[in-house]
N, C-alpha and C positions, 0 to 999 in steps of 0.2 A: 353339630350336636354330638356329644359324647354319649354313647349308649353301651351299657353292659347287657348282654343277652345270656341268661341262664339257660342251660340246655341247648346252647348254640351249636354244638357238634351233632345234634340230633336231627330228626326229620324236619319238623316245622321250624325249629330254631335256626337251622342252617339256611333256610330260605329267607327268613327275616334278616339274617346277617348279610346275605348277598344283596338284598334289596337296599339296605341301609348303606352299604359300601358303594353301590352304584349311584346313590344320591349324594355321595361325598362325605358321609358321616364318619366319625372315628368310632370304631367298634372294638369291644373286648368280649371274650366268651368265657363263661364259667361253666364247667361241665365235668362230671366225675367219670365220664366215658363208660358208664355201666351199660348204656344202650347206644350212646352217640359214638361217632367215629372221628378220630383225629383228622383224617383226610377230608372231612367235611368242612373243616375250618380253613378259610383261605389264607394263603401265605401273607405274612405281615400283620395279621390280626393277633393282638395280645391274647394269650390263652392262660387261663387259670384252671389247672386240673384239681378242682375242689368240689366237694359234696356240700350241698346246702345244709346238710345235717351237721357239718363241721362249723360250729358257730364262730370259732376263732378264725378259721381260714376264710370264711365268708366275710367277716368284718375286715380282715386284712386286705382281701382282694378289692373291696370297694374303697377302702381308705387309700389304697395305692392308685387305683385308676381314676377315682373321683368323677363318676359319670353324672351327666345331667339327667339322664333317664335310665330306668332299668326295665327290661322286658323279660318277664318271668315265664319261661316255657318249661323249665325243668320240672319233672313230675314222675311219680309212679303212675303210669297211664292206663293200667289194665283194671277194668272193673272186676274181672274174674280173680285176679291176684288179690284185690282189696277184700273180696268176700272170703277168700282163703286165709288171708293174713292181714286183718284190719290194723294191727299194731304197726306193721311195716308201712302201710299206707298213711297212717297218722304221723309217723315219724318223718316221712319224706314230705308229704303234701301239706301237713299242718305245722309241725315243729320246724321243719326246714324252711317253710314259708315265713314263719315268725322270725327266724334267724335273719332271713334276708330283709324283712321289713325293718328290723332294728338296725341292720347295717346301713340301710337307706337313710334312716333318720340321722345316724351318726355322721354319715358322709354328705348330708344335706342334698340328697337327690330331689330333683324338682318334680319328677313324674314317674309313676309306677304303673306299668301295663301288665295285667295278670291274665294268663291263658286259663280260663275256667271251662266249665262244661255246661252246655245247654240242656241236652236231653236227660242226662243223669240227674240234674238238679230238678228239672221240671216234672220228671216222672211221666207216667202214661198220659198221652193226650187222646181226646176223643177222635174217632175216625173222621177224617176230613177237616180237622182243626189244626191250629198251630200253637206252639208254646211261645207266648210273648215274654218280653223281659220282665214284666210285672207279675208273672205267674206266681201263684202260691207254691213254694217249693214242696216237692214230695219225694225226697231222696230215699232210695231203698238199698243203697250200697254204701260201704265205708268210703269209697272213692267220692261219691256225690256229697256225702256228709262233710268230708274234710275240705273239699273244694268250696262248698257253701260256707263253712266256718271261716276259711281264709277271706272270702268275700266280705263277711261281716266284720272281721278284724280290720279290713281295709277302711271301712267306714269309721271305725273307732280311731284308727291311726290318723285319718284326715281330721277328725274333730279335735283330737287331743294333741296331735303332734305336727299337724300341718302338711301331711304327705298327700299330694294330689294323686289321683289314680283313675284308671279306666279298666273296666272288667270286660273281657271279650269272651262270650259264651259260645264255644264251638259246637257245631254239629259234628258229624263224622268226617274227619279230614283225611284226604288221600292224595297221592301223587308220588313223584320220584323221590327216592331215598327212604321211603317208608320200609321198615324192617319186616320181612315176612316171617322171621323166625321168633315169634313171640305170640302173645295171647291177645294183642290189640291189632287193629288194622286189617279188616276182613278183605279189602281189595288187594292189599299186598299179599296176603295169604293165598287168595284165589289165583292171582297172577302167577305166583311161584308154583302153585300146584298144577295149573294148566300147562305151563311151560315144561314142567317135569313129567307131564302125562299122568298125574295123580287124580284120583276122584275128588270132586268138590263136595263138601258136607254142608247142608243147609240146616241150621238149628231152627226148630219149629217155633212158631208163635204160641200155639196152644197144644198141638199134638203132632207127632211125626207125620209128614206127608202134606202139611199145609205150606203156604208160600213163605213162611218165616216172618221174622220181624220186619217192620217198615222203618226205614232209616232215611235221613237227610244227608246226602254226601256232598261235601264242599271241597273244591280243589285247592291245593296248598298255596298256589300263587295268589289266589284271592285272599286267603288267610294272611299271607305276608303283607299284602297291600293294606289290609285293615289294621294290622299291627303298626305299620309305618304311620298311617294317619293318626292312630291313637297316641303314638309316641310324640307326634308333633303338636298334639292338642287340637287336632282338626275334628275329632269326634266329640261332640258336645255332651252326649249322654254318659253318665257314669257306668252304665251297663249296656252292652250292645251284643246282640246275636251275630254270629258269623256263620252263614248257612245259605241254602238256596230256596228253602220252603217247598221242595219237591221230594215226596216220599218214594222210595224204591224198596220193594220187598227183596229179601235175600235171594229168593229163587230167580227173580228177574235180574238181580245183580249178577248172579252166576251166569245167566244166559248172555248178559251184556259183556262180561269179561271174556267168555268164550268167543263171541263175535269179534271183540277187539284184538284177540290173538290169532284168530283164524285157525285155531286148533279145536279138537273135539275130545272131551273127556266125560266120563259118567258123572251124574249128579245124584247124590244120595241124601235122604232125609235123616235128621237126627232129632232126638227129643229136645224140649226147651232147655236153655242153659240158665243156671242160677245167677241172679243179679241182672239179667238182661231186661231192658225196657222193651215192651212189645211194640208200641206205636210211638215214634219219636221224630217229630217234624217241627222245626222252629219257624217263627215268623221272620220273613226276609226283608221287612220294611226298611230297617236301618242299613243293612249291607247294600241293598239296592240303591238307597239314597246316596250313600257315600262312595260306592264302587261303580255304580252303573251296571253294565252288562257283566254277568257272572259266567264263568266257564261251565258249560253244560256237561252232563255225565259222559256222553258219548265222546266228546272232544277230549275231556280230561282222561278218560280211560285209554284213548288212543295214545296220548302222550306218555302216560304211565306205562302202558304195555311196551312201547318202544324202549323206554329206559330199562324196563325189566329184561327185555330181550338182550340189550347190550350188556347188562350186568351179568346175565347168564353166560353169554358168549365170552366175556372177559374172564369169568371164573373158570371156564372150561379150558 
């Protein structure tokens, strides 16, 4: 199978690329390197340094590589940035996505797998409940609105242009290679802070001092496994969550990160943050069906902490 991975030099995309290569697939990467790293792209993989907002460049890359399938990981991935600059988010996540869909139609791509968002689209869930794939969307950020809009465009492209697709709605993904120097990825930020001896900040759910938001954290290797299955057509459903179904408060997460590193740093409370969903836990029925055992938080944090320690040592 020939697969083009957008955002393949980034955190999640690079893990998808590695998994596909290990299975013997031919892979190309399209990435503008705004957040991705060239060193994340394995030697021998065809690389297009192109932004999905560059319509001509995107059309040209797909016309040259002629993939059987496209895995779309490239995104403006921060809810906070989307609240601050909704036009930027629309330009990358919606217009860039449409450029890519048109390129797929032109190049006769057989299957399109889209990395979407579960929690941001579903909105707040009731305590003790899960957000299922058929949830009525309740987006409260530009990020969620534009991800949902591209999902809806996919249904139109299949009906009118014959483009088969699968949508994977992620919960909070973490693991090696996640960039701590940004506004997304609380685990990467916490690990970086702990290893540097800095205070951890817990954004409140309702008011400063509470345990913070409740999140569903899924390890990146499980996300890569689900992407591979979707690319091969092994996921029957058009939309599938990628999650664990287990909620962890930000304060409990901070404690777990501290345990994983064996370090001790202060933990301070902060007020709620604009655009954050308070309670966000997804229904794990489909990932459990397709993947079996999922990596638990303690094991995932141990592996991520070890990677972070090595990165810190190499940087020093």
